[in-house]
All heavy atoms as a GROMACS GRO file, in nm:
protein
  387
    1MET      N    1   7.049  -0.532  -0.492
    1MET     CA    2   7.116  -0.655  -0.528
    1MET      C    3   7.239  -0.680  -0.443
    1MET      O    4   7.270  -0.791  -0.409
    1MET     CB    5   7.159  -0.648  -0.675
    1MET     CG    6   7.051  -0.686  -0.770
    1MET     SD    7   7.123  -0.717  -0.929
    1MET     CE    8   6.977  -0.763  -1.014
    2GLY      N    9   7.310  -0.575  -0.410
    2GLY     CA   10   7.432  -0.592  -0.332
    2GLY      C   11   7.405  -0.642  -0.191
    2GLY      O   12   7.491  -0.699  -0.128
    3ASP      N   13   7.283  -0.620  -0.141
    3ASP     CA   14   7.252  -0.660  -0.004
    3ASP      C   15   7.223  -0.809   0.008
    3ASP      O   16   7.224  -0.862   0.118
    3ASP     CB   17   7.132  -0.581   0.047
    3ASP     CG   18   7.164  -0.434   0.067
    3ASP    OD1   19   7.282  -0.401   0.082
    3ASP    OD2   20   7.070  -0.355   0.066
    4SER      N   21   7.195  -0.878  -0.102
    4SER     CA   22   7.160  -1.020  -0.094
    4SER      C   23   7.277  -1.104  -0.042
    4SER      O   24   7.257  -1.207   0.019
    4SER     CB   25   7.111  -1.071  -0.229
    4SER     OG   26   7.216  -1.064  -0.324
    5ARG      N   27   7.398  -1.060  -0.067
    5ARG     CA   28   7.515  -1.134  -0.017
    5ARG      C   29   7.520  -1.135   0.135
    5ARG      O   30   7.565  -1.230   0.196
    5ARG     CB   31   7.644  -1.068  -0.066
    5ARG     CG   32   7.676  -1.092  -0.209
    5ARG     CD   33   7.816  -1.046  -0.238
    5ARG     NE   34   7.836  -0.905  -0.203
    5ARG     CZ   35   7.952  -0.844  -0.213
    5ARG    NH1   36   8.058  -0.910  -0.253
    5ARG    NH2   37   7.965  -0.718  -0.182
    6TRP      N   38   7.476  -1.028   0.195
    6TRP     CA   39   7.492  -1.010   0.340
    6TRP      C   40   7.366  -1.046   0.417
    6TRP      O   41   7.362  -1.033   0.538
    6TRP     CB   42   7.531  -0.864   0.369
    6TRP     CG   43   7.653  -0.823   0.294
    6TRP    CD1   44   7.658  -0.750   0.180
    6TRP    CD2   45   7.788  -0.855   0.325
    6TRP    NE1   46   7.787  -0.734   0.138
    6TRP    CE2   47   7.869  -0.797   0.226
    6TRP    CE3   48   7.847  -0.927   0.428
    6TRP    CZ2   49   8.008  -0.810   0.227
    6TRP    CZ3   50   7.986  -0.940   0.429
    6TRP    CH2   51   8.063  -0.883   0.330
    7ALA      N   52   7.263  -1.093   0.350
    7ALA     CA   53   7.134  -1.117   0.416
    7ALA      C   54   7.145  -1.224   0.524
    7ALA      O   55   7.086  -1.211   0.630
    7ALA     CB   56   7.030  -1.157   0.312
    8ASN      N   57   7.220  -1.330   0.500
    8ASN     CA   58   7.228  -1.441   0.596
    8ASN      C   59   7.361  -1.444   0.672
    8ASN      O   60   7.398  -1.547   0.727
    8ASN     CB   61   7.209  -1.574   0.522
    8ASN     CG   62   7.069  -1.587   0.466
    8ASN    OD1   63   6.974  -1.538   0.524
    8ASN    ND2   64   7.058  -1.651   0.351
    9ARG      N   65   7.431  -1.334   0.673
    9ARG     CA   66   7.562  -1.333   0.736
    9ARG      C   67   7.553  -1.362   0.886
    9ARG      O   68   7.635  -1.434   0.941
    9ARG     CB   69   7.630  -1.198   0.714
    9ARG     CG   70   7.772  -1.194   0.767
    9ARG     CD   71   7.845  -1.072   0.713
    9ARG     NE   72   7.975  -1.059   0.774
    9ARG     CZ   73   8.083  -1.120   0.731
    9ARG    NH1   74   8.076  -1.201   0.628
    9ARG    NH2   75   8.199  -1.104   0.790
   10GLY      N   76   7.453  -1.312   0.955
   10GLY     CA   77   7.439  -1.336   1.099
   10GLY      C   78   7.417  -1.483   1.129
   10GLY      O   79   7.473  -1.537   1.225
   11GLN      N   80   7.339  -1.551   1.049
   11GLN     CA   81   7.317  -1.694   1.071
   11GLN      C   82   7.444  -1.773   1.046
   11GLN      O   83   7.472  -1.870   1.115
   11GLN     CB   84   7.206  -1.743   0.978
   11GLN     CG   85   7.071  -1.684   1.012
   11GLN     CD   86   6.964  -1.724   0.911
   11GLN    OE1   87   6.995  -1.789   0.812
   11GLN    NE2   88   6.841  -1.685   0.937
   12GLY      N   89   7.523  -1.732   0.947
   12GLY     CA   90   7.648  -1.801   0.919
   12GLY      C   91   7.747  -1.788   1.034
   12GLY      O   92   7.812  -1.885   1.072
   13VAL      N   93   7.756  -1.667   1.089
   13VAL     CA   94   7.847  -1.644   1.201
   13VAL      C   95   7.803  -1.726   1.322
   13VAL      O   96   7.886  -1.787   1.391
   13VAL     CB   97   7.854  -1.494   1.234
   13VAL    CG1   98   7.929  -1.470   1.364
   13VAL    CG2   99   7.919  -1.418   1.120
   14ALA      N  100   7.672  -1.730   1.347
   14ALA     CA  101   7.622  -1.809   1.460
   14ALA      C  102   7.652  -1.957   1.438
   14ALA      O  103   7.687  -2.029   1.532
   14ALA     CB  104   7.473  -1.786   1.476
   15GLY      N  105   7.639  -2.004   1.314
   15GLY     CA  106   7.670  -2.144   1.284
   15GLY      C  107   7.816  -2.175   1.307
   15GLY      O  108   7.850  -2.279   1.365
   16TYR      N  109   7.904  -2.087   1.259
   16TYR     CA  110   8.047  -2.108   1.282
   16TYR      C  111   8.079  -2.109   1.431
   16TYR      O  112   8.159  -2.190   1.478
   16TYR     CB  113   8.129  -1.999   1.212
   16TYR     CG  114   8.143  -2.020   1.063
   16TYR    CD1  115   8.105  -1.921   0.974
   16TYR    CD2  116   8.196  -2.138   1.013
   16TYR    CE1  117   8.118  -1.940   0.838
   16TYR    CE2  118   8.209  -2.158   0.877
   16TYR     CZ  119   8.169  -2.058   0.789
   16TYR     OH  120   8.182  -2.077   0.656
   17ALA      N  121   8.018  -2.016   1.506
   17ALA     CA  122   8.043  -2.010   1.650
   17ALA      C  123   7.997  -2.138   1.719
   17ALA      O  124   8.065  -2.189   1.808
   17ALA     CB  125   7.972  -1.888   1.709
   18LEU      N  126   7.883  -2.192   1.675
   18LEU     CA  127   7.832  -2.315   1.733
   18LEU      C  128   7.924  -2.433   1.704
   18LEU      O  129   7.953  -2.514   1.792
   18LEU     CB  130   7.691  -2.342   1.680
   18LEU     CG  131   7.618  -2.462   1.740
   18LEU    CD1  132   7.596  -2.440   1.889
   18LEU    CD2  133   7.483  -2.480   1.670
   19VAL      N  134   7.972  -2.441   1.581
   19VAL     CA  135   8.064  -2.549   1.543
   19VAL      C  136   8.194  -2.538   1.622
   19VAL      O  137   8.245  -2.638   1.674
   19VAL     CB  138   8.092  -2.546   1.391
   19VAL    CG1  139   8.206  -2.638   1.353
   19VAL    CG2  140   7.966  -2.583   1.316
   20ILE      N  141   8.249  -2.418   1.632
   20ILE     CA  142   8.373  -2.398   1.706
   20ILE      C  143   8.355  -2.432   1.854
   20ILE      O  144   8.440  -2.498   1.915
   20ILE     CB  145   8.424  -2.253   1.687
   20ILE    CG1  146   8.470  -2.234   1.543
   20ILE    CG2  147   8.537  -2.222   1.784
   20ILE    CD1  148   8.500  -2.091   1.508
   21ALA      N  149   8.244  -2.390   1.913
   21ALA     CA  150   8.218  -2.419   2.054
   21ALA      C  151   8.206  -2.569   2.078
   21ALA      O  152   8.263  -2.622   2.174
   21ALA     CB  153   8.091  -2.347   2.101
   22SER      N  154   8.133  -2.638   1.990
   22SER     CA  155   8.119  -2.783   2.008
   22SER      C  156   8.252  -2.853   1.989
   22SER      O  157   8.283  -2.951   2.058
   22SER     CB  158   8.014  -2.839   1.913
   22SER     OG  159   8.053  -2.818   1.780
   23PHE      N  160   8.335  -2.805   1.896
   23PHE     CA  161   8.468  -2.863   1.876
   23PHE      C  162   8.554  -2.846   2.000
   23PHE      O  163   8.620  -2.940   2.045
   23PHE     CB  164   8.536  -2.797   1.756
   23PHE     CG  165   8.677  -2.843   1.733
   23PHE    CD1  166   8.701  -2.968   1.677
   23PHE    CD2  167   8.784  -2.764   1.767
   23PHE    CE1  168   8.831  -3.012   1.656
   23PHE    CE2  169   8.914  -2.807   1.746
   23PHE     CZ  170   8.936  -2.931   1.691
   24ILE      N  171   8.552  -2.727   2.060
   24ILE     CA  172   8.633  -2.702   2.179
   24ILE      C  173   8.584  -2.788   2.296
   24ILE      O  174   8.664  -2.845   2.370
   24ILE     CB  175   8.628  -2.552   2.214
   24ILE    CG1  176   8.704  -2.472   2.108
   24ILE    CG2  177   8.685  -2.525   2.353
   24ILE    CD1  178   8.694  -2.322   2.124
   25ILE      N  179   8.453  -2.800   2.313
   25ILE     CA  180   8.398  -2.882   2.422
   25ILE      C  181   8.438  -3.029   2.403
   25ILE      O  182   8.478  -3.097   2.497
   25ILE     CB  183   8.246  -2.866   2.430
   25ILE    CG1  184   8.212  -2.724   2.478
   25ILE    CG2  185   8.183  -2.970   2.520
   25ILE    CD1  186   8.066  -2.689   2.469
   26THR      N  187   8.429  -3.077   2.277
   26THR     CA  188   8.468  -3.215   2.249
   26THR      C  189   8.617  -3.236   2.276
   26THR      O  190   8.658  -3.337   2.334
   26THR     CB  191   8.436  -3.250   2.103
   26THR    OG1  192   8.298  -3.227   2.080
   26THR    CG2  193   8.469  -3.394   2.072
   27LEU      N  194   8.699  -3.140   2.236
   27LEU     CA  195   8.843  -3.149   2.258
   27LEU      C  196   8.876  -3.153   2.406
   27LEU      O  197   8.958  -3.235   2.451
   27LEU     CB  198   8.912  -3.030   2.191
   27LEU     CG  199   9.064  -3.034   2.179
   27LEU    CD1  200   9.105  -3.151   2.090
   27LEU    CD2  201   9.116  -2.905   2.121
   28ILE      N  202   8.811  -3.070   2.486
   28ILE     CA  203   8.834  -3.070   2.631
   28ILE      C  204   8.792  -3.202   2.692
   28ILE      O  205   8.861  -3.257   2.779
   28ILE     CB  206   8.759  -2.950   2.696
   28ILE    CG1  207   8.826  -2.819   2.656
   28ILE    CG2  208   8.756  -2.964   2.848
   28ILE    CD1  209   8.750  -2.696   2.698
   29ALA      N  210   8.679  -3.257   2.646
   29ALA     CA  211   8.633  -3.386   2.698
   29ALA      C  212   8.732  -3.497   2.666
   29ALA      O  213   8.763  -3.581   2.751
   29ALA     CB  214   8.495  -3.419   2.641
   30ILE      N  215   8.785  -3.498   2.544
   30ILE     CA  216   8.882  -3.601   2.506
   30ILE      C  217   9.010  -3.588   2.588
   30ILE      O  218   9.064  -3.688   2.637
   30ILE     CB  219   8.912  -3.592   2.354
   30ILE    CG1  220   8.789  -3.636   2.274
   30ILE    CG2  221   9.032  -3.676   2.316
   30ILE    CD1  222   8.801  -3.610   2.126
   31ILE      N  223   9.058  -3.466   2.605
   31ILE     CA  224   9.180  -3.444   2.684
   31ILE      C  225   9.157  -3.488   2.828
   31ILE      O  226   9.245  -3.548   2.890
   31ILE     CB  227   9.223  -3.296   2.675
   31ILE    CG1  228   9.274  -3.265   2.534
   31ILE    CG2  229   9.330  -3.263   2.779
   31ILE    CD1  230   9.302  -3.119   2.509
   32THR      N  231   9.040  -3.459   2.882
   32THR     CA  232   9.010  -3.500   3.020
   32THR      C  233   9.008  -3.651   3.033
   32THR      O  234   9.064  -3.708   3.128
   32THR     CB  235   8.873  -3.441   3.063
   32THR    OG1  236   8.880  -3.299   3.050
   32THR    CG2  237   8.842  -3.478   3.206
   33LEU      N  238   8.944  -3.720   2.937
   33LEU     CA  239   8.939  -3.867   2.941
   33LEU      C  240   9.078  -3.927   2.929
   33LEU      O  241   9.112  -4.022   3.000
   33LEU     CB  242   8.848  -3.919   2.830
   33LEU     CG  243   8.700  -3.893   2.848
   33LEU    CD1  244   8.623  -3.936   2.724
   33LEU    CD2  245   8.648  -3.965   2.970
   34ILE      N  246   9.161  -3.872   2.840
   34ILE     CA  247   9.297  -3.923   2.825
   34ILE      C  248   9.376  -3.898   2.953
   34ILE      O  249   9.450  -3.985   2.999
   34ILE     CB  250   9.365  -3.856   2.703
   34ILE    CG1  251   9.301  -3.907   2.574
   34ILE    CG2  252   9.515  -3.884   2.702
   34ILE    CD1  253   9.349  -3.835   2.450
   35GLY      N  254   9.360  -3.781   3.011
   35GLY     CA  255   9.430  -3.750   3.135
   35GLY      C  256   9.390  -3.844   3.247
   35GLY      O  257   9.475  -3.889   3.324
   36ASP      N  258   9.262  -3.876   3.256
   36ASP     CA  259   9.215  -3.969   3.360
   36ASP      C  260   9.273  -4.108   3.339
   36ASP      O  261   9.316  -4.173   3.435
   36ASP     CB  262   9.062  -3.977   3.360
   36ASP     CG  263   8.998  -3.852   3.417
   36ASP    OD1  264   9.070  -3.772   3.481
   36ASP    OD2  265   8.877  -3.833   3.396
   37SER      N  266   9.276  -4.155   3.216
   37SER     CA  267   9.329  -4.289   3.191
   37SER      C  268   9.478  -4.295   3.217
   37SER      O  269   9.529  -4.395   3.269
   37SER     CB  270   9.296  -4.335   3.049
   37SER     OG  271   9.361  -4.254   2.954
   38VAL      N  272   9.550  -4.188   3.182
   38VAL     CA  273   9.695  -4.185   3.209
   38VAL      C  274   9.720  -4.183   3.359
   38VAL      O  275   9.808  -4.254   3.409
   38VAL     CB  276   9.759  -4.062   3.139
   38VAL    CG1  277   9.902  -4.041   3.188
   38VAL    CG2  278   9.759  -4.081   2.989
   39SER      N  279   9.644  -4.103   3.432
   39SER     CA  280   9.665  -4.097   3.577
   39SER      C  281   9.630  -4.230   3.642
   39SER      O  282   9.697  -4.273   3.737
   39SER     CB  283   9.585  -3.983   3.639
   39SER     OG  284   9.446  -4.008   3.630
   40ASN      N  285   9.526  -4.298   3.593
   40ASN     CA  286   9.492  -4.430   3.647
   40ASN      C  287   9.602  -4.531   3.618
   40ASN      O  288   9.636  -4.613   3.704
   40ASN     CB  289   9.359  -4.479   3.588
   40ASN     CG  290   9.240  -4.405   3.646
   40ASN    OD1  291   9.248  -4.349   3.755
   40ASN    ND2  292   9.131  -4.405   3.574
   41ALA      N  293   9.658  -4.527   3.498
   41ALA     CA  294   9.765  -4.620   3.463
   41ALA      C  295   9.888  -4.595   3.550
   41ALA      O  296   9.951  -4.690   3.599
   41ALA     CB  297   9.801  -4.605   3.315
   42LEU      N  298   9.923  -4.469   3.571
   42LEU     CA  299  10.038  -4.437   3.656
   42LEU      C  300  10.013  -4.481   3.799
   42LEU      O  301  10.104  -4.533   3.867
   42LEU     CB  302  10.068  -4.287   3.651
   42LEU     CG  303  10.128  -4.235   3.521
   42LEU    CD1  304  10.141  -4.083   3.527
   42LEU    CD2  305  10.264  -4.297   3.496
   43GLN      N  306   9.892  -4.463   3.846
   43GLN     CA  307   9.858  -4.505   3.982
   43GLN      C  308   9.870  -4.656   3.996
   43GLN      O  309   9.920  -4.707   4.098
   43GLN     CB  310   9.718  -4.459   4.020
   43GLN     CG  311   9.682  -4.484   4.166
   43GLN     CD  312   9.770  -4.405   4.260
   43GLN    OE1  313   9.791  -4.286   4.240
   43GLN    NE2  314   9.822  -4.471   4.362
   44ASN      N  315   9.827  -4.731   3.894
   44ASN     CA  316   9.839  -4.877   3.897
   44ASN      C  317   9.985  -4.922   3.898
   44ASN      O  318  10.021  -5.017   3.967
   44ASN     CB  319   9.765  -4.939   3.778
   44ASN     CG  320   9.616  -4.928   3.792
   44ASN    OD1  321   9.563  -4.914   3.903
   44ASN    ND2  322   9.546  -4.934   3.680
   45ILE      N  323  10.068  -4.851   3.822
   45ILE     CA  324  10.212  -4.883   3.820
   45ILE      C  325  10.273  -4.857   3.956
   45ILE      O  326  10.350  -4.938   4.008
   45ILE     CB  327  10.284  -4.803   3.710
   45ILE    CG1  328  10.240  -4.852   3.572
   45ILE    CG2  329  10.434  -4.815   3.723
   45ILE    CD1  330  10.288  -4.764   3.459
   46ILE      N  331  10.238  -4.745   4.015
   46ILE     CA  332  10.293  -4.710   4.146
   46ILE      C  333  10.245  -4.810   4.252
   46ILE      O  334  10.322  -4.853   4.339
   46ILE     CB  335  10.253  -4.566   4.186
   46ILE    CG1  336  10.326  -4.469   4.095
   46ILE    CG2  337  10.284  -4.537   4.332
   46ILE    CD1  338  10.281  -4.324   4.108
   47ASP      N  339  10.119  -4.850   4.243
   47ASP     CA  340  10.066  -4.947   4.340
   47ASP      C  341  10.132  -5.083   4.324
   47ASP      O  342  10.144  -5.158   4.422
   47ASP     CB  343   9.914  -4.963   4.322
   47ASP     CG  344   9.839  -4.839   4.369
   47ASP    OD1  345   9.898  -4.758   4.444
   47ASP    OD2  346   9.721  -4.823   4.330
   48ALA      N  347  10.178  -5.117   4.204
   48ALA     CA  348  10.240  -5.247   4.180
   48ALA      C  349  10.385  -5.251   4.226
   48ALA      O  350  10.441  -5.361   4.242
   48ALA     CB  351  10.233  -5.281   4.032
   49LEU      N  352  10.445  -5.136   4.249
   49LEU     CA  353  10.585  -5.134   4.294
   49LEU      C  354  10.597  -5.189   4.436
   49LEU      O  355  10.513  -5.159   4.521
   49LEU     CB  356  10.640  -4.993   4.290
   49LEU     CG  357  10.657  -4.929   4.152
   49LEU    CD1  358  10.699  -4.784   4.167
   49LEU    CD2  359  10.758  -5.005   4.069
   50PRO      N  360  10.699  -5.268   4.462
   50PRO     CA  361  10.718  -5.320   4.598
   50PRO      C  362  10.765  -5.206   4.692
   50PRO      O  363  10.842  -5.121   4.652
   50PRO     CB  364  10.825  -5.426   4.583
   50PRO     CG  365  10.898  -5.389   4.459
   50PRO     CD  366  10.799  -5.319   4.370
   51LEU      N  367  10.712  -5.209   4.811
   51LEU     CA  368  10.752  -5.106   4.908
   51LEU      C  369  10.883  -5.147   4.975
   51LEU      O  370  10.902  -5.265   5.008
   51LEU     CB  371  10.644  -5.091   5.016
   51LEU     CG  372  10.511  -5.032   4.968
   51LEU    CD1  373  10.410  -5.037   5.082
   51LEU    CD2  374  10.530  -4.890   4.921
   52PRO      N  375  10.973  -5.053   4.994
   52PRO     CA  376  11.097  -5.088   5.066
   52PRO      C  377  11.067  -5.115   5.213
   52PRO      O  378  10.984  -5.050   5.274
   52PRO     CB  379  11.183  -4.962   5.050
   52PRO     CG  380  11.086  -4.851   5.022
   52PRO     CD  381  10.967  -4.913   4.953
   53SER      N  382  11.137  -5.214   5.268
   53SER     CA  383  11.110  -5.249   5.409
   53SER      C  384  11.235  -5.238   5.492
   53SER      O  385  11.345  -5.235   5.446
   53SER     CB  386  11.053  -5.390   5.420
   53SER     OG  387  11.136  -5.481   5.352
   0.00000   0.00000   0.00000
């Protein structure tokens, strides 16, 4: 009877690992997209500045 608690423990750990991995991948993708949009916005601001002559 005591073993029934631990019967599916490996599947649970694999599920948690899968959820954590997908969360980290999603977080990295969001940070990358935000970084790209910020860099594009800064580049547009810099391009709009008048050049000294």
